[in-house]
py3Dmol code that shows the C-alpha trace and the ligand (Angstrom):
import py3Dmol

protein = """\
ATOM      1  CA  MET A   1       0.000   0.000   0.000  1.00  0.00           C
ATOM      2  CA  ARG A   2       1.016   3.569  -0.529  1.00  0.00           C
ATOM      3  CA  ALA A   3       2.739   5.559   2.173  1.00  0.00           C
ATOM      4  CA  ARG A   4       4.475   8.882   2.565  1.00  0.00           C
ATOM      5  CA  LEU A   5       8.107   8.383   3.481  1.00  0.00           C
ATOM      6  CA  ASP A   6       8.213  11.142   6.103  1.00  0.00           C
ATOM      7  CA  GLU A   7       5.050   9.886   7.809  1.00  0.00           C
ATOM      8  CA  LEU A   8       6.226   6.293   7.683  1.00  0.00           C
ATOM      9  CA  VAL A   9       9.571   7.114   9.269  1.00  0.00           C
ATOM     10  CA  THR A  10       8.110   9.479  11.875  1.00  0.00           C
ATOM     11  CA  ALA A  11       5.574   6.841  12.909  1.00  0.00           C
ATOM     12  CA  ALA A  12       8.354   4.254  13.187  1.00  0.00           C
ATOM     13  CA  LEU A  13      10.458   6.533  15.390  1.00  0.00           C
ATOM     14  CA  GLN A  14       7.454   7.213  17.597  1.00  0.00           C
ATOM     15  CA  ARG A  15       7.165   3.502  18.345  1.00  0.00           C
ATOM     16  CA  GLY A  16      10.938   3.192  18.841  1.00  0.00           C
ATOM     17  CA  ALA A  17      11.570   1.584  15.456  1.00  0.00           C
ATOM     18  CA  ALA A  18      13.351   2.434  12.210  1.00  0.00           C
ATOM     19  CA  VAL A  19      12.549   1.532   8.596  1.00  0.00           C
ATOM     20  CA  PRO A  20      15.179  -0.112   6.370  1.00  0.00           C
ATOM     21  CA  ALA A  21      15.658   0.834   2.734  1.00  0.00           C
ATOM     22  CA  PHE A  22      17.121  -1.729   0.346  1.00  0.00           C
ATOM     23  CA  THR A  23      18.644  -0.906  -3.025  1.00  0.00           C
ATOM     24  CA  CYS A  24      16.930  -2.996  -5.694  1.00  0.00           C
ATOM     25  CA  TYR A  25      18.558  -3.300  -9.109  1.00  0.00           C
ATOM     26  CA  ASP A  26      15.970  -5.779 -10.348  1.00  0.00           C
ATOM     27  CA  PHE A  27      12.447  -7.056  -9.895  1.00  0.00           C
ATOM     28  CA  THR A  28      13.406 -10.363  -8.255  1.00  0.00           C
ATOM     29  CA  THR A  29      15.119  -8.588  -5.368  1.00  0.00           C
ATOM     30  CA  ALA A  30      12.353  -6.015  -4.995  1.00  0.00           C
ATOM     31  CA  THR A  31       9.675  -8.713  -4.901  1.00  0.00           C
ATOM     32  CA  ALA A  32      11.641 -10.607  -2.256  1.00  0.00           C
ATOM     33  CA  VAL A  33      12.020  -7.452  -0.134  1.00  0.00           C
ATOM     34  CA  VAL A  34       8.299  -6.722  -0.313  1.00  0.00           C
ATOM     35  CA  GLU A  35       7.524 -10.348   0.590  1.00  0.00           C
ATOM     36  CA  ALA A  36       9.835  -9.987   3.600  1.00  0.00           C
ATOM     37  CA  ALA A  37       7.953  -6.845   4.635  1.00  0.00           C
ATOM     38  CA  GLU A  38       4.630  -8.655   4.305  1.00  0.00           C
ATOM     39  CA  GLU A  39       5.989 -11.659   6.227  1.00  0.00           C
ATOM     40  CA  THR A  40       7.107  -9.431   9.102  1.00  0.00           C
ATOM     41  CA  GLY A  41       4.163  -7.025   8.877  1.00  0.00           C
ATOM     42  CA  LEU A  42       6.573  -4.092   8.752  1.00  0.00           C
ATOM     43  CA  PRO A  43       6.920  -1.157   6.334  1.00  0.00           C
ATOM     44  CA  VAL A  44       9.843  -1.004   3.906  1.00  0.00           C
ATOM     45  CA  ILE A  45      11.517   1.305   1.396  1.00  0.00           C
ATOM     46  CA  LEU A  46      12.655   0.183  -2.070  1.00  0.00           C
ATOM     47  CA  ASN A  47      15.619   2.274  -3.225  1.00  0.00           C
ATOM     48  CA  VAL A  48      16.468   2.708  -6.884  1.00  0.00           C
ATOM     49  CA  ALA A  49      20.042   3.739  -7.655  1.00  0.00           C
ATOM     50  CA  PRO A  50      20.540   6.810  -9.856  1.00  0.00           C
ATOM     51  CA  LYS A  51      22.512   4.847 -12.457  1.00  0.00           C
ATOM     52  CA  THR A  52      19.573   2.451 -12.724  1.00  0.00           C
ATOM     53  CA  ALA A  53      17.087   5.313 -13.028  1.00  0.00           C
ATOM     54  CA  ALA A  54      19.148   6.907 -15.804  1.00  0.00           C
ATOM     55  CA  THR A  55      18.248   4.037 -18.159  1.00  0.00           C
ATOM     56  CA  ARG A  56      14.963   3.196 -19.912  1.00  0.00           C
ATOM     57  CA  ALA A  57      14.976  -0.206 -18.256  1.00  0.00           C
ATOM     58  CA  GLY A  58      15.451   1.534 -14.913  1.00  0.00           C
ATOM     59  CA  GLN A  59      12.380   3.702 -15.492  1.00  0.00           C
ATOM     60  CA  ARG A  60      10.374   0.577 -16.279  1.00  0.00           C
ATOM     61  CA  LEU A  61      11.736  -0.980 -13.106  1.00  0.00           C
ATOM     62  CA  ILE A  62      10.481   2.021 -11.099  1.00  0.00           C
ATOM     63  CA  ALA A  63       7.018   1.576 -12.630  1.00  0.00           C
ATOM     64  CA  ALA A  64       7.103  -2.122 -11.759  1.00  0.00           C
ATOM     65  CA  LEU A  65       8.185  -1.339  -8.192  1.00  0.00           C
ATOM     66  CA  ARG A  66       5.314   1.145  -7.931  1.00  0.00           C
ATOM     67  CA  GLY A  67       2.909  -1.639  -8.831  1.00  0.00           C
ATOM     68  CA  LEU A  68       4.559  -3.926  -6.308  1.00  0.00           C
ATOM     69  CA  ALA A  69       4.301  -1.269  -3.596  1.00  0.00           C
ATOM     70  CA  ASP A  70       0.655  -0.487  -4.364  1.00  0.00           C
ATOM     71  CA  GLY A  71      -0.275  -4.161  -4.210  1.00  0.00           C
ATOM     72  CA  ALA A  72       1.548  -4.853  -0.933  1.00  0.00           C
ATOM     73  CA  SER A  73      -0.325  -5.505   2.299  1.00  0.00           C
ATOM     74  CA  VAL A  74       2.119  -3.268   4.222  1.00  0.00           C
ATOM     75  CA  PRO A  75       3.281   0.331   3.526  1.00  0.00           C
ATOM     76  CA  VAL A  76       6.012   0.451   0.874  1.00  0.00           C
ATOM     77  CA  CYS A  77       7.794   3.539  -0.495  1.00  0.00           C
ATOM     78  CA  VAL A  78       9.678   3.669  -3.790  1.00  0.00           C
ATOM     79  CA  GLN A  79      12.585   6.079  -3.513  1.00  0.00           C
ATOM     80  CA  LEU A  80      14.992   7.423  -6.104  1.00  0.00           C
ATOM     81  CA  ASP A  81      18.288   7.390  -4.210  1.00  0.00           C
ATOM     82  CA  HIS A  82      21.137   9.960  -4.497  1.00  0.00           C
ATOM     83  CA  ALA A  83      19.775  11.947  -7.409  1.00  0.00           C
ATOM     84  CA  SER A  84      20.860  15.326  -8.672  1.00  0.00           C
ATOM     85  CA  ASP A  85      19.841  15.240 -12.352  1.00  0.00           C
ATOM     86  CA  LEU A  86      16.541  17.130 -12.607  1.00  0.00           C
ATOM     87  CA  ALA A  87      15.412  15.368 -15.772  1.00  0.00           C
ATOM     88  CA  VAL A  88      15.978  11.919 -14.244  1.00  0.00           C
ATOM     89  CA  ILE A  89      14.231  12.985 -11.034  1.00  0.00           C
ATOM     90  CA  VAL A  90      11.132  14.270 -12.830  1.00  0.00           C
ATOM     91  CA  GLU A  91      11.007  11.188 -15.071  1.00  0.00           C
ATOM     92  CA  SER A  92      11.402   8.862 -12.078  1.00  0.00           C
ATOM     93  CA  VAL A  93       8.534  10.531 -10.232  1.00  0.00           C
ATOM     94  CA  ARG A  94       6.402  10.235 -13.368  1.00  0.00           C
ATOM     95  CA  SER A  95       7.325   6.546 -13.477  1.00  0.00           C
ATOM     96  CA  GLY A  96       6.193   6.035  -9.885  1.00  0.00           C
ATOM     97  CA  ALA A  97       8.841   7.071  -7.375  1.00  0.00           C
ATOM     98  CA  ASP A  98       7.141   8.741  -4.411  1.00  0.00           C
ATOM     99  CA  CYS A  99      10.265  10.051  -2.722  1.00  0.00           C
ATOM    100  CA  VAL A 100      13.670  11.262  -3.815  1.00  0.00           C
ATOM    101  CA  LEU A 101      17.031  11.837  -2.193  1.00  0.00           C
ATOM    102  CA  ALA A 102      17.871  15.212  -3.730  1.00  0.00           C
ATOM    103  CA  ASP A 103      21.593  14.829  -3.281  1.00  0.00           C
ATOM    104  CA  GLY A 104      23.580  18.047  -3.250  1.00  0.00           C
ATOM    105  CA  SER A 105      26.084  16.708  -0.747  1.00  0.00           C
ATOM    106  CA  SER A 106      29.012  17.227  -3.114  1.00  0.00           C
ATOM    107  CA  LEU A 107      28.112  20.933  -3.365  1.00  0.00           C
ATOM    108  CA  GLY A 108      28.677  23.803  -0.960  1.00  0.00           C
ATOM    109  CA  PHE A 109      26.116  24.488   1.793  1.00  0.00           C
ATOM    110  CA  GLU A 110      24.131  27.132  -0.104  1.00  0.00           C
ATOM    111  CA  GLU A 111      24.310  25.206  -3.394  1.00  0.00           C
ATOM    112  CA  ASN A 112      23.060  22.079  -1.628  1.00  0.00           C
ATOM    113  CA  ILE A 113      20.046  24.017  -0.306  1.00  0.00           C
ATOM    114  CA  ALA A 114      19.490  25.484  -3.774  1.00  0.00           C
ATOM    115  CA  LEU A 115      19.519  22.020  -5.368  1.00  0.00           C
ATOM    116  CA  VAL A 116      16.870  20.660  -2.992  1.00  0.00           C
ATOM    117  CA  ARG A 117      14.681  23.699  -3.657  1.00  0.00           C
ATOM    118  CA  GLU A 118      15.244  23.349  -7.388  1.00  0.00           C
ATOM    119  CA  VAL A 119      14.131  19.702  -7.241  1.00  0.00           C
ATOM    120  CA  ARG A 120      10.984  20.694  -5.355  1.00  0.00           C
ATOM    121  CA  ALA A 121      10.257  23.455  -7.891  1.00  0.00           C
ATOM    122  CA  ALA A 122      10.820  21.092 -10.827  1.00  0.00           C
ATOM    123  CA  LEU A 123       8.446  18.510  -9.345  1.00  0.00           C
ATOM    124  CA  ASP A 124       5.834  21.164  -8.554  1.00  0.00           C
ATOM    125  CA  ALA A 125       6.117  22.558 -12.077  1.00  0.00           C
ATOM    126  CA  ASP A 126       5.611  19.069 -13.462  1.00  0.00           C
ATOM    127  CA  GLY A 127       2.378  18.757 -11.521  1.00  0.00           C
ATOM    128  CA  GLY A 128       3.404  15.619  -9.686  1.00  0.00           C
ATOM    129  CA  PRO A 129       2.269  12.161 -10.668  1.00  0.00           C
ATOM    130  CA  ALA A 130      -1.419  11.348 -10.518  1.00  0.00           C
ATOM    131  CA  HIS A 131      -0.705   8.500  -8.141  1.00  0.00           C
ATOM    132  CA  SER A 132       0.561  10.845  -5.449  1.00  0.00           C
ATOM    133  CA  ASP A 133      -2.639  12.912  -5.113  1.00  0.00           C
ATOM    134  CA  ALA A 134      -4.028  10.578  -2.509  1.00  0.00           C
ATOM    135  CA  MET A 135      -0.922  10.983  -0.412  1.00  0.00           C
ATOM    136  CA  ASP A 136      -1.324  14.722  -0.165  1.00  0.00           C
ATOM    137  CA  ALA A 137      -4.349  14.729   2.124  1.00  0.00           C
ATOM    138  CA  ASP A 138      -2.803  16.973   4.799  1.00  0.00           C
ATOM    139  CA  GLY A 139      -1.705  19.585   2.288  1.00  0.00           C
ATOM    140  CA  GLY A 140       1.952  18.578   2.347  1.00  0.00           C
ATOM    141  CA  PRO A 141       3.982  18.062  -0.787  1.00  0.00           C
ATOM    142  CA  ALA A 142       3.133  14.766  -2.417  1.00  0.00           C
ATOM    143  CA  VAL A 143       6.673  13.770  -3.331  1.00  0.00           C
ATOM    144  CA  VAL A 144       8.790  13.553  -0.192  1.00  0.00           C
ATOM    145  CA  LEU A 145      12.348  14.848  -0.380  1.00  0.00           C
ATOM    146  CA  GLU A 146      15.327  13.587   1.578  1.00  0.00           C
ATOM    147  CA  ALA A 147      18.551  15.613   1.452  1.00  0.00           C
ATOM    148  CA  GLU A 148      22.114  14.897   2.521  1.00  0.00           C
ATOM    149  CA  LEU A 149      24.273  17.253   4.565  1.00  0.00           C
ATOM    150  CA  GLY A 150      27.953  16.389   4.789  1.00  0.00           C
ATOM    151  CA  GLY A 151      29.528  14.031   2.297  1.00  0.00           C
ATOM    152  CA  LEU A 152      29.560  10.252   2.497  1.00  0.00           C
ATOM    153  CA  ALA A 153      32.581   8.556   0.956  1.00  0.00           C
ATOM    154  CA  GLY A 154      32.395   5.399  -1.123  1.00  0.00           C
ATOM    155  CA  ASP A 155      30.816   4.147  -4.317  1.00  0.00           C
ATOM    156  CA  GLU A 156      27.071   3.580  -4.122  1.00  0.00           C
ATOM    157  CA  ASP A 157      27.074   0.584  -6.466  1.00  0.00           C
ATOM    158  CA  LYS A 158      30.470  -1.038  -5.919  1.00  0.00           C
ATOM    159  CA  ALA A 159      31.780  -1.956  -2.481  1.00  0.00           C
ATOM    160  CA  PHE A 160      35.387  -1.196  -1.657  1.00  0.00           C
ATOM    161  CA  ALA A 161      36.846  -1.207   1.858  1.00  0.00           C
ATOM    162  CA  LEU A 162      37.471   2.306   3.117  1.00  0.00           C
ATOM    163  CA  ASP A 163      39.954   3.435   5.784  1.00  0.00           C
ATOM    164  CA  SER A 164      38.952   5.203   8.970  1.00  0.00           C
ATOM    165  CA  ASP A 165      40.463   8.490   7.734  1.00  0.00           C
ATOM    166  CA  VAL A 166      38.103   8.363   4.728  1.00  0.00           C
ATOM    167  CA  GLN A 167      35.218   7.551   7.081  1.00  0.00           C
ATOM    168  CA  ALA A 168      36.066  10.627   9.153  1.00  0.00           C
ATOM    169  CA  ALA A 169      35.997  13.028   6.179  1.00  0.00           C
ATOM    170  CA  GLY A 170      32.998  15.183   5.307  1.00  0.00           C
ATOM    171  CA  LEU A 171      31.136  14.860   8.598  1.00  0.00           C
ATOM    172  CA  THR A 172      27.816  16.669   8.933  1.00  0.00           C
ATOM    173  CA  ASP A 173      28.205  19.936  10.838  1.00  0.00           C
ATOM    174  CA  PRO A 174      25.521  19.887  13.576  1.00  0.00           C
ATOM    175  CA  ALA A 175      25.475  23.695  13.606  1.00  0.00           C
ATOM    176  CA  GLN A 176      24.146  23.687  10.026  1.00  0.00           C
ATOM    177  CA  VAL A 177      21.436  21.058  10.457  1.00  0.00           C
ATOM    178  CA  ARG A 178      18.448  23.130  11.467  1.00  0.00           C
ATOM    179  CA  ASP A 179      19.094  25.953   9.043  1.00  0.00           C
ATOM    180  CA  PHE A 180      19.640  23.433   6.240  1.00  0.00           C
ATOM    181  CA  ALA A 181      16.447  21.491   6.868  1.00  0.00           C
ATOM    182  CA  GLU A 182      14.340  24.637   7.226  1.00  0.00           C
ATOM    183  CA  ARG A 183      15.691  26.440   4.178  1.00  0.00           C
ATOM    184  CA  SER A 184      15.928  23.442   1.876  1.00  0.00           C
ATOM    185  CA  GLY A 185      12.486  22.136   2.800  1.00  0.00           C
ATOM    186  CA  ALA A 186      13.897  18.602   3.037  1.00  0.00           C
ATOM    187  CA  GLN A 187      11.611  16.299   5.004  1.00  0.00           C
ATOM    188  CA  LEU A 188      14.343  13.828   5.974  1.00  0.00           C
ATOM    189  CA  LEU A 189      18.054  14.382   6.431  1.00  0.00           C
ATOM    190  CA  ALA A 190      20.851  11.934   5.619  1.00  0.00           C
ATOM    191  CA  VAL A 191      23.871  12.472   7.845  1.00  0.00           C
ATOM    192  CA  ALA A 192      27.586  11.741   7.580  1.00  0.00           C
ATOM    193  CA  ILE A 193      28.828  10.558  10.973  1.00  0.00           C
ATOM    194  CA  GLY A 194      31.635   8.204   9.970  1.00  0.00           C
ATOM    195  CA  ASN A 195      29.370   6.013   7.820  1.00  0.00           C
ATOM    196  CA  VAL A 196      30.453   5.171   4.258  1.00  0.00           C
ATOM    197  CA  HIS A 197      28.976   3.414   1.237  1.00  0.00           C
ATOM    198  CA  GLY A 198      30.551   0.018   0.730  1.00  0.00           C
ATOM    199  CA  LYS A 199      32.782  -1.721   3.263  1.00  0.00           C
ATOM    200  CA  TYR A 200      34.602  -0.559   6.394  1.00  0.00           C
ATOM    201  CA  LYS A 201      38.270  -1.376   6.823  1.00  0.00           C
ATOM    202  CA  GLY A 202      38.245  -2.495  10.444  1.00  0.00           C
ATOM    203  CA  ALA A 203      35.326  -1.579  12.670  1.00  0.00           C
ATOM    204  CA  PRO A 204      33.227   1.437  11.599  1.00  0.00           C
ATOM    205  CA  GLN A 205      34.214   4.551  13.547  1.00  0.00           C
ATOM    206  CA  ILE A 206      30.804   6.086  14.095  1.00  0.00           C
ATOM    207  CA  ARG A 207      31.030   9.566  15.611  1.00  0.00           C
ATOM    208  CA  TRP A 208      28.371   9.303  18.293  1.00  0.00           C
ATOM    209  CA  ASP A 209      29.278  12.750  19.598  1.00  0.00           C
ATOM    210  CA  VAL A 210      28.372  14.230  16.207  1.00  0.00           C
ATOM    211  CA  LEU A 211      25.112  12.256  15.957  1.00  0.00           C
ATOM    212  CA  GLU A 212      24.135  13.331  19.467  1.00  0.00           C
ATOM    213  CA  ARG A 213      24.677  16.989  18.571  1.00  0.00           C
ATOM    214  CA  ILE A 214      22.729  16.576  15.323  1.00  0.00           C
ATOM    215  CA  SER A 215      19.937  14.772  17.134  1.00  0.00           C
ATOM    216  CA  ALA A 216      19.638  17.571  19.700  1.00  0.00           C
ATOM    217  CA  VAL A 217      18.799  20.144  17.018  1.00  0.00           C
ATOM    218  CA  ALA A 218      17.227  18.159  14.168  1.00  0.00           C
ATOM    219  CA  ASN A 219      13.572  18.837  13.406  1.00  0.00           C
ATOM    220  CA  VAL A 220      13.249  16.150  10.731  1.00  0.00           C
ATOM    221  CA  PRO A 221      13.899  12.384  10.900  1.00  0.00           C
ATOM    222  CA  LEU A 222      17.518  11.394  10.235  1.00  0.00           C
ATOM    223  CA  VAL A 223      18.739   8.834   7.704  1.00  0.00           C
ATOM    224  CA  LEU A 224      21.786   6.593   8.013  1.00  0.00           C
ATOM    225  CA  HIS A 225      23.306   5.555   4.697  1.00  0.00           C
ATOM    226  CA  GLY A 226      26.042   2.949   4.413  1.00  0.00           C
ATOM    227  CA  ALA A 227      24.521   0.667   7.033  1.00  0.00           C
ATOM    228  CA  SER A 228      26.211  -2.463   5.638  1.00  0.00           C
ATOM    229  CA  GLY A 229      28.947  -3.466   8.073  1.00  0.00           C
ATOM    230  CA  ILE A 230      27.637  -1.426  10.995  1.00  0.00           C
ATOM    231  CA  PRO A 231      26.818  -3.815  13.869  1.00  0.00           C
ATOM    232  CA  ALA A 232      23.149  -4.204  14.785  1.00  0.00           C
ATOM    233  CA  ASP A 233      23.608  -2.796  18.285  1.00  0.00           C
ATOM    234  CA  GLU A 234      25.020   0.402  16.787  1.00  0.00           C
ATOM    235  CA  LEU A 235      22.110   0.686  14.347  1.00  0.00           C
ATOM    236  CA  LEU A 236      19.752   0.339  17.309  1.00  0.00           C
ATOM    237  CA  LYS A 237      21.688   2.997  19.194  1.00  0.00           C
ATOM    238  CA  ALA A 238      21.389   5.316  16.171  1.00  0.00           C
ATOM    239  CA  ARG A 239      17.653   4.650  16.231  1.00  0.00           C
ATOM    240  CA  THR A 240      17.443   6.157  19.726  1.00  0.00           C
ATOM    241  CA  LEU A 241      19.101   9.303  18.358  1.00  0.00           C
ATOM    242  CA  GLY A 242      16.517  10.055  15.681  1.00  0.00           C
ATOM    243  CA  VAL A 243      17.710   7.781  12.862  1.00  0.00           C
ATOM    244  CA  GLY A 244      14.436   6.473  11.469  1.00  0.00           C
ATOM    245  CA  LYS A 245      15.579   5.265   8.051  1.00  0.00           C
ATOM    246  CA  VAL A 246      18.571   2.995   7.486  1.00  0.00           C
ATOM    247  CA  ASN A 247      19.948   2.280   3.994  1.00  0.00           C
ATOM    248  CA  PHE A 248      21.377  -1.091   2.959  1.00  0.00           C
ATOM    249  CA  ASN A 249      22.885  -2.072  -0.344  1.00  0.00           C
ATOM    250  CA  THR A 250      26.281  -3.827  -0.073  1.00  0.00           C
ATOM    251  CA  GLU A 251      25.239  -6.540   2.401  1.00  0.00           C
ATOM    252  CA  LEU A 252      22.272  -7.498   0.244  1.00  0.00           C
ATOM    253  CA  ARG A 253      24.512  -7.742  -2.834  1.00  0.00           C
ATOM    254  CA  THR A 254      27.065  -9.785  -0.878  1.00  0.00           C
ATOM    255  CA  ALA A 255      24.386 -12.239   0.218  1.00  0.00           C
ATOM    256  CA  ILE A 256      22.896 -12.594  -3.269  1.00  0.00           C
ATOM    257  CA  LEU A 257      26.288 -13.048  -4.964  1.00  0.00           C
ATOM    258  CA  ALA A 258      27.336 -15.672  -2.411  1.00  0.00           C
ATOM    259  CA  ALA A 259      24.115 -17.608  -3.016  1.00  0.00           C
ATOM    260  CA  LEU A 260      24.581 -17.447  -6.783  1.00  0.00           C
ATOM    261  CA  GLU A 261      28.209 -18.594  -6.503  1.00  0.00           C
ATOM    262  CA  ALA A 262      27.200 -21.523  -4.325  1.00  0.00           C
ATOM    263  CA  GLU A 263      24.207 -22.588  -6.401  1.00  0.00           C
ATOM    264  CA  THR A 264      24.937 -21.813 -10.050  1.00  0.00           C
ATOM    265  CA  ALA A 265      26.751 -25.068 -10.843  1.00  0.00           C
ATOM    266  CA  ALA A 266      23.994 -27.230  -9.380  1.00  0.00           C
ATOM    267  CA  HIS A 267      21.279 -25.384 -11.287  1.00  0.00           C
ATOM    268  CA  ARG A 268      23.347 -25.506 -14.480  1.00  0.00           C
ATOM    269  CA  ALA A 269      23.627 -29.261 -14.063  1.00  0.00           C
ATOM    270  CA  ASP A 270      19.880 -29.425 -13.374  1.00  0.00           C
ATOM    271  CA  GLY A 271      18.959 -28.656 -16.999  1.00  0.00           C
ATOM    272  CA  GLU A 272      20.132 -25.006 -17.064  1.00  0.00           C
ATOM    273  CA  ASN A 273      17.533 -24.278 -14.394  1.00  0.00           C
ATOM    274  CA  LEU A 274      17.439 -20.494 -14.266  1.00  0.00           C
ATOM    275  CA  GLN A 275      14.094 -20.535 -12.491  1.00  0.00           C
ATOM    276  CA  GLY A 276      15.658 -22.569  -9.691  1.00  0.00           C
ATOM    277  CA  LEU A 277      18.584 -20.176  -9.440  1.00  0.00           C
ATOM    278  CA  LEU A 278      16.267 -17.172  -9.321  1.00  0.00           C
ATOM    279  CA  GLY A 279      14.352 -18.939  -6.553  1.00  0.00           C
ATOM    280  CA  ARG A 280      17.571 -19.137  -4.532  1.00  0.00           C
ATOM    281  CA  TRP A 281      18.293 -15.457  -5.294  1.00  0.00           C
ATOM    282  CA  SER A 282      14.831 -14.521  -4.132  1.00  0.00           C
ATOM    283  CA  ALA A 283      14.999 -16.620  -0.941  1.00  0.00           C
ATOM    284  CA  THR A 284      18.369 -15.092  -0.033  1.00  0.00           C
ATOM    285  CA  ALA A 285      17.154 -11.526  -0.509  1.00  0.00           C
ATOM    286  CA  ARG A 286      13.998 -12.289   1.422  1.00  0.00           C
ATOM    287  CA  GLU A 287      15.896 -13.805   4.361  1.00  0.00           C
ATOM    288  CA  PHE A 288      18.280 -10.858   4.556  1.00  0.00           C
ATOM    289  CA  ALA A 289      15.482  -8.299   4.315  1.00  0.00           C
ATOM    290  CA  ALA A 290      13.271 -10.079   6.867  1.00  0.00           C
ATOM    291  CA  ALA A 291      16.094 -10.342   9.410  1.00  0.00           C
ATOM    292  CA  THR A 292      16.966  -6.656   8.943  1.00  0.00           C
ATOM    293  CA  LEU A 293      13.327  -5.571   9.131  1.00  0.00           C
ATOM    294  CA  ARG A 294      12.925  -7.468  12.413  1.00  0.00           C
ATOM    295  CA  THR A 295      16.139  -6.025  13.883  1.00  0.00           C
ATOM    296  CA  LEU A 296      15.157  -2.422  13.161  1.00  0.00           C
ATOM    297  CA  GLY A 297      11.402  -2.605  13.278  1.00  0.00           C
ATOM    298  CA  GLU A 298      10.495  -4.667  16.300  1.00  0.00           C
TER     299      GLU A 298
END
"""
ligand_1 = """\
10
13P
P 25.829 0.325 1.724
O 26.111 -0.171 0.326
O 27.091 0.661 2.427
O 24.939 -0.580 2.484
O 25.057 1.715 1.577
C 23.773 1.734 1.015
C 23.232 3.105 0.913
O 23.504 3.958 1.728
C 22.326 3.393 -0.208
O 21.943 4.723 -0.237
"""
view = py3Dmol.view(width=600, height=400)
view.addModel(protein, "pdb")
view.setStyle({"model": 0}, {"cartoon": {"style": "trace"}})
view.addModel(ligand_1, "xyz")
view.setStyle({"model": 1}, {"stick": {}})
view.zoomTo()
view.show()
């Protein structure tokens, strides 16, 4: 069923929970994630990577994910992740994305604010997708915008291990948080607190002092990217400090690739059984998503 990302995450925080977001490059994974959400009775977010969304196939995937979300028995959001290209953003919302990470984190503070506002203006000018009308009942903007303040290191689609000095670069400045959220109009805020996309060399060095200072001033729910490799007890601690959305990509890919490596030969021998292999892919994604949903959501 449809849900507004900001409302979903706020409601989760109010009951002491957080909502995971999983990057889905394909329909098999997305279906498995939604099945995991239905199995656990918990809401979930399907993330689409910007490189995926920049292709025609990616736009069709967004439309398919929209259908999947609408047909689910639990709230599901379809989010365009880390986007800065206005044309891709508008097209993705037309295709069915109901939330966007308007990512100006590589820009200066004022330029980052300007980008988020520009995205909002572009979506307003486009009229918004028909499907989002029903989500606008309280007069708020139909398409929910997340923004990122500070800069997260690492590749979003390829996992490389990053040193602690890279993790420590580009931290969110707590003094800028409130001003940024108010002036940009962002409804959720992704923070850089030592988290990175990909893998951590050694244990992640999360800057709890920075998150505590952000949490003390933030007036929107916080988002933790780069959750792969961060121990569960630390994710739960982040939850108590206003982190209501937690993004996973690498760990899901690792699990799927390991399953494919282990099972491909047997399915090849079993009459080139691609259906069987996809079943293993699906079961692996579903198990990972269900375990993560339970950790964060219960
Ligand atoms: P990981 O690949 O490190 O899990 O990060 C995912 C993410 O933050 C997607 O936005």
